Each structure stands twice: as structure tokens, then as C-alpha cells.
N, C-alpha and C positions, 0 to 999 in steps of 0.2 A: 699285354706286353710281350707275349711269346713271339719271337722272331723279329722284334723291333730293334733296328740297329741304333747305335748312338749317332748323334750328329757328329760330323767330322770336326774335331776341335784342333786348331793349329797348335795350341798349347793348352794343356790341362792344368787349370788353376785349382788348387786344393785348399780347403779349409779344414783344420784339425780341431776336433772337439773332444776334450778329455785328455789331459797330458800327465797322467800318472805313469806307472811303469810301462804299460803297453803303448799308449799314445806317444809319449816322449820317445820311446825306443823306435817307433816306426817313422818318426819325422825324417830322419836322415835318408831312409830308403825312398820315400816319396821324392825328396829333393834330388836324389841321384838318378832317377829314371829320365832318360832323354825326353825333352819336351814337356816336362812337368815342373811346376813351381809351387811352393807353399806360400800362399798369399796372406793367410790369416791363421792364427792359433788362438784357441779359446779354452779356458779352464776357470771354474768358479774361484779358484785360488790364483790370484794374479801373479804370484811369484812363480808358479809353474809355467804360465804362458811366457813369462820373461825368460825363464830357464831354457825353454825350448827355442825361443827366438835367438837367444845368445848362442846356443849350440849350432844353429843353422848358420849364423854369421861366422862363427869360428871355423866352419867347414867351407867357407867361401861362397855361401848362398845369400841371396837378397834377404833382408830382414823382413819377416812377415809382420803384419799389423797384429797387435796383441789385444785380446778381449779377456776380461776377468774381473774379479772383485765383487760381482753381484750375481743374483739369481737370473737376471735377464741377459747375461753376457752372450749366451748362445743365440738368443733371439736377435740381439743387436748385430752379431756377426752375420746371421743369415740374411740381413737386409742388404748386404753388399752385392754389387752386380759384377764383381770380378772373381767369383767362385763358381766353378763348374761341377766340382765333386766335393761332397762333405764326407769326411771320414770320422766316425764316431767310436770312441774308445772309453766311454764313461762306464760307471757301474751298471749292471743289468737293468735295474729299475728305471733308468732314464732312456733306454734305447728306443722304446716305442715312441715316446713323446717327441724326442729329438729327431728321430728318423722321419716321423710324419711331418714335423715342422719343416724339415729340410726339403721334403718333396713339395710341400705347399709353397715354399719359397722358390720353386723352380729349379732345384738342384738335383743332380743324381747323388745317390747315397751309397756308401759302403759302411756297414755296421758290424762291429765286432759281435761275437756270439753272446747271446741270441738276439735276433732282431726284435723279439717280443716274447713275453712269457705267458700270455693268455690267448685263448682261441679267438675271442672277439678282436683283440688287438692285431693278431695275425691277419685275420680277414680284412680289417680296416687298412692295414698296410698294403695288402693286395689291391683293394678298391682304390686307395689313394694313388698308388703307382699307376693304375690304369687311367684314372681320371686326370692326373697331371701329365701323363705321358713321360714320366721320368722313371729311371730304373732305381730300385732299391735292392741291394745285393748283400747277402751275408758274407762277411769277411772270412770265409772258410779256407784258411791258408793250407790246411792239411789236404784239401782236395788237389792241391798242386804239389804235394809231396812226390819225390822221385819214384819211390816204390808204388805209391798209390796210382800214379799215372801209368806206370808200366803195367800194373795189374789191370787197369782199365783197358788198355790197348790189347792185352792178351785175351781178356774176356770178350771184347768185341771182335777179335779175330778168331774166336771159337776154340781157343786152346783148352778151356775148361769144359768143353762140350756144352750141354744145356746147363746153365747156371741154376742151381737149386737153392742155395742158402749162402748167407754171409754173416759175419760176426765182427762188430766193431764197437768202439766206445772210447771212454776216457778214464783210464786207470792211472792216477797220479797222486802220490803221497804229498798232499799239501798241508799236512798238520802243522809243521813249523811255521809256514807262511801264514796260515789262517790265524794263528795265535800271535803273530808279529804285531807290534804296535805301530809299525811304519809301512809295511808292504801293501796291505789293502787298507786304504784310507777309511778311517772310522769303522774298521772291521766289517765293511759292507758285505764281503763274501761270506765270512763266518756267520753273520746274522741271518743269511738265507737259510742256514741249517736249523735255525730256531723257529722258522715260520712256514716252512713248506716241506712236503714229503716228495717233491718232484725229482725226476731224473733231470738234474739241472743242465748237464753239459755233455750229452753223448754225441754231439754233432761231429766232432773231430774224427771219430771212427765211423759214424753212421753215414755221413755224406759221401765218402769215397765208395762205400759199398753200394749206396743208392745209385751213384753214377754208373758203376759197373753193371748194375741191373737195369739201367735205362728208366729209373723212376721218373715220372712226368714225361717220358719220351718213349712210350710203348708199354709201360707198366706203371702201376701206382700202388701206394700203401693203402690197405683197406681196413685193417683192424689192428689194435694194439692191446696187449694185456701185460700188466706189470706185477712184479714181485719185489719185495725189499727185505733186507735183513734188519735186525734191530739196530738202532743207533748207539753204538758202543765206542767207536774209535776215538771221537773227539773228547768225550768225557774221560776216557782212559788216559789219553795223552795229557789232558789238563791235570788229572790227578798226579801224574808222575813228573811233569815238567813245568807246570805253571804255578807261580806264587799265588798264595791264597788271597793276596790283596788285588789281584788282577780283576778287572771288571767282568771277564768271562765267567767268573764263578757265580754270577747272577743269572746265567743263561741255562736253558734246558734245550737239548738238541733233539729234534724229532725226525730229521732226515736220515733214512736208512744208510748204513755204510755202503752197501752194494745195492743199487737199484737196477733191475734187469727188465728190459722191455722186449717182448717177442712181438714182431710185427709181421703180419701176413700181407701178401701182395695179390693183385688181381690175377697174376699168372701162376699162382700157387707156390711162390717162393716164400722163404722165411728169413727174416733178418733178426739177429739177436744184438741188441744195443745195451751196453752197460755203462754205469757211472759209479766211480768210487774214488773219492779224494780223502778218505778218512782212515785208511788202513795202511800199515807198513808194507810196501811192495815196490819193486822197480817199476819205472814208467812203462806204459804200454797203451797204444791205441788199438791193439789186437789186429785189425786189418787182415781179415781172413776171408777168402772166397772159395767156394767149392761148387763142383758140378759133376756131370755124368762121366767126365774123363779126367778129373784131377782136382787138386786143391793147392792153394797157396796160403801159407801162414807167416805173418810178420812177427817181429819181436820174439823170435824163437830161441834166442840165445846161442845161435850157431855161429861158427867162424866163417863169416862171409862179409863182403863189403857192405851189402845192403841190410844184413841182419835177418833175412828171411829164408824160408825153406819151401821146397816145392816138390810135388809128386804128380807127374802127368803121364797118361798113356797116349801113344805107345812109347814115348821116350824112356820111361822108367818102369822098372819091375822089381820084384823082390821085396816089396813092402818096406823100402828104405828111402828116407828123405834125401833130397839133393839140395845143394846150395842154389840160391836164387840168382847168383851173380851173372851167369851167362844169359839168362832170360832178361834180366834188367838191362843189360847192354844191348841185346837185340831189339827190345821193345821200348827203349828209352824214348820218352816223349820229346817231340821237337823243341819244346820250350826249354828243356834241360840241356839238350844238345846245343841250342843256340846261345843261351845266356847262363848256363850252369856256373861258369867261372865267376861271372859278375854277381850271380846270386850269392855265392859263398862269400864274396867280399862286401856285399852291401846289405845283407839281410840276416835276421836271426832264424832260429829253428832249422838249421841246416841249409838255409838259402830259400826255403819255400815262401817266406814272407816277401822277399824281393820278387820272386816269380809272380806271386799274386799281384804285387804293385805294378810291376812291369807290364804284365798282361792286361790289367785294368786300364792303364794309361794307353797302351797300344791300341786296345779295342776302341777307346774313345777317340783317339787321334785318327785312326784309320776308318772310323765309321762302321765298325763291325757289330754284329749281334753278340751280346755278352755270353760267355760260357755258362754262367749261372745267373738265374733271374729271381724275381721276387717269389715265384711259385716254388722254386727249389728251397729258398730260405724259409718259407712258411712251413713246408712239409717237414723239413729237417728239424725245425724248432718245435713242431707240434707235439713230439713226445713229452715236452715239459708239462703242459697242462693235461695232456691225455694220461700220463702216468699217474697224476694226482687223482683223476676220475676213476681210473681202473683200480688203484689201490684202495680208494674209498669204497669201491664196490666189491672188495674181497678178491681182487685180481681178475675179475671178469673182463672179457673183451669189450672195448669201446671202439666206435667207428672213427676212422681217420678221414677228415674232410678232403674233398677233391678241390683243392684251390685252383686247379686249371679249368674247372667247370666243363669237364669232358674232353678237353684237348689233350689229355695224357695219352690217348690212343694213337696219336700221330708221332711217328718216329722223327726225330730231329737231332741235329748236332748239339753237343754240349761241350764237356771237357775234352772230348776226343776230336779236337779241332785239327784243321789242316794248316800246314806251315804258312806264315805270313810275315811281312816285314814291319818294323817300326818305321813310320814315315820319317823322312829326314827332318832335322831340326833347322 
């Protein structure tokens, strides 16, 4: 599926699966993209499908058909012939099965992180995408972040010199939400901490670094070794803030507070990917890239519009950080220049949700090759099972599969796309 364009769809008809916090929140964005309509909504809880349908009607959109109330609701929705793209925002354990089913039903698929949690599942999604000739894409909104795309353009324009290393991840204090009785339905996300040692969710920081390094487009990840701290944060939070009658007191947490993966690439680079949702700290995706001529660090706490800092030769000297603002303006990606204002009005996470949605629909309507493909999604999610293998082996390196089967050596366009228009409605 490398280099395979979408068929040109006059209108992109979307079916939504999973209508909790994320799925419900994204519904309005899909409906706001020119030439996109939400035709069906699905959740095993029928009231959530109704809630999302009501919301879209209140916003002046056509009412989607509702599916819910039974375990086969998703399967029933996938039998429809008026869905071009399935967006999946269910708990992690359902992503593989539902994504694969959507491909087999002849739909393109956008899956919230991760697309799957096991190596065999990742390979099967690659194989199924190739067999059905339908795209399955990781819904990696952070790859469309404004700083991340500017960093990408700077890297590809050579401002960092020869890129040698990068650092990204997901550092987000989720303790209050993990112990909430309402935020994560049936405590699904907290329960993962009782049954796996994996680095669950490093992709938000890993994917932009991988894109800047042309992973799958001239370089590839070859080996991963993982370390983990002891699991202390959730138990400590429970001790201080959770009533003894709460069901979480029957749980034992095994997932390390900080899981760190060091990833080698074929071109001799190193990526450090981190995951920590159990410790008290400000939010960060780290988002740092370095090379022979300079370095960029995001989430640096500096006073600048973008929050980043930079040091580049020959522009800078004196071992003093500079604000990122001027570089972000100069290297602002065309997507943000074109739809930045709309993104802020229509999407969460600073607008990058809507940029992802707009770009997905635009590529489908214009018949373009997607910026991200199933091979990217597979390798970005591979640290989940690979971290488990490495930790079980005392931190020894484990091989990263080549999901492209050798095609990684070929340079090709990805998120560094050239400007293009949304077809008229």
C-alpha cells in the first residue's frame, strides 16, 4: 500500500465507532470538514450513539443512523454501503479486531492509538490492508501539531545538519482520570496497568521524531531496548486520595511509572521514547530533535508562542537557547497556514485534531496518497509489544520488524507534503 492513492470520493462518508470522550468529541470535527458527512455512529451503549447523533443534529448536520445496544453493533454498521471511512475510538483492546473487520468490509480506516498491541496483530493489519487494498491509518494527531510539522520541515531542509538523535513520548499525569468512575468506561485504561509492563502510548512523541528522521522513507527502526521504573505512582495516589471501598483496592499495578525505549535505526540514529502517566508532572510530549548543527526542544517552559527553544549554528552562539517563534513562523507547514484558523475553531488539542481530519478528508476527496500509512502505524505501535519482550529479557535489545519488507530504503513523501486544495463541494 506504499504510494497507493485513495480513490477520489466526491463526498467522504464516515462511520464512527466508539463514542466515549474521544469519539464523541471528534464527531463535530468530522462533520465540519467540507465534503464530509457522518452517516452512522456506533457504540455498544445505545445512549452514547443517541447522544452523538443528537449533538450533530443540534449543530445543523444530518442525523446519522445509530447502532448500539449489542455486541454486534459494529459488525452491523460495517455492512452499510454508504461508509467510506471508519473512525475507531474504542478502548485499546478492540482496535485490532474492529480495524481488521472494517478493512474486510471494504472501508478505509482511521484508528485511534494504538492500531494494535501485539506483533502478530500488527503484521495482520499490514497484510489485510494490502490484501483488501484499503488504507488503515493510525490517528496520530500529534504528527500534525504545528511545532512538530515546523520541526519536520526544518529537519528536511537541513537546518539541524545530519540528524543524529531524537526524543519523544507521552508524559501526562492521568492519575485523577485513571481513578475516575466515569472518565474511562469500566476503568479500561487503568486495568491495562494491572496486566502489562508495556510502554503503552509513546506514539504521540515518537511519530513526529520518526517522521523527521524519514523512518520507512530512507531509514528504519532496527532494534529496541527498554527499561522501566518500579510501579509506584498509581498505588501511592490510591493510598492518598481513593476511598478504601473503591474497587481499585483489589488491583495490583505492574506497569512501571516511566518506561523508556531506546530505538536504533539503520542509519545509526537513536530515538528515545518515553511513557509515564502515573507520576505528578506537567504535560509533555518532549518533541526534541538534534543533529550536527543544532537542536530543538519543545515543552521547555520558555516564554514563546510555541513553547519551544532552539540552538542552531551558524545562527546562534554563546551556548544560549533562543525562542522558537521566528523559526516556527518561517517553517510553518502549509496546512497550518491554510486552515489554522478553522482548526482552532473546529478541533481540540490546539487545532491539530481538525488538521488531521481535514487532511484525511482532503486526501480522500482529491485522490491523494496518504501522508501516513499502515506501515507507519505498525512501526510506531511496535514499541508496545517490543518493550514487553525487552523488559522480560532484562532490557536486552530486540529486533524491530521491517513492516515495509525492504521498501524503507526508498525515499518518498510523507507528512512533508506539498500544498494542495480541497476539492470544491
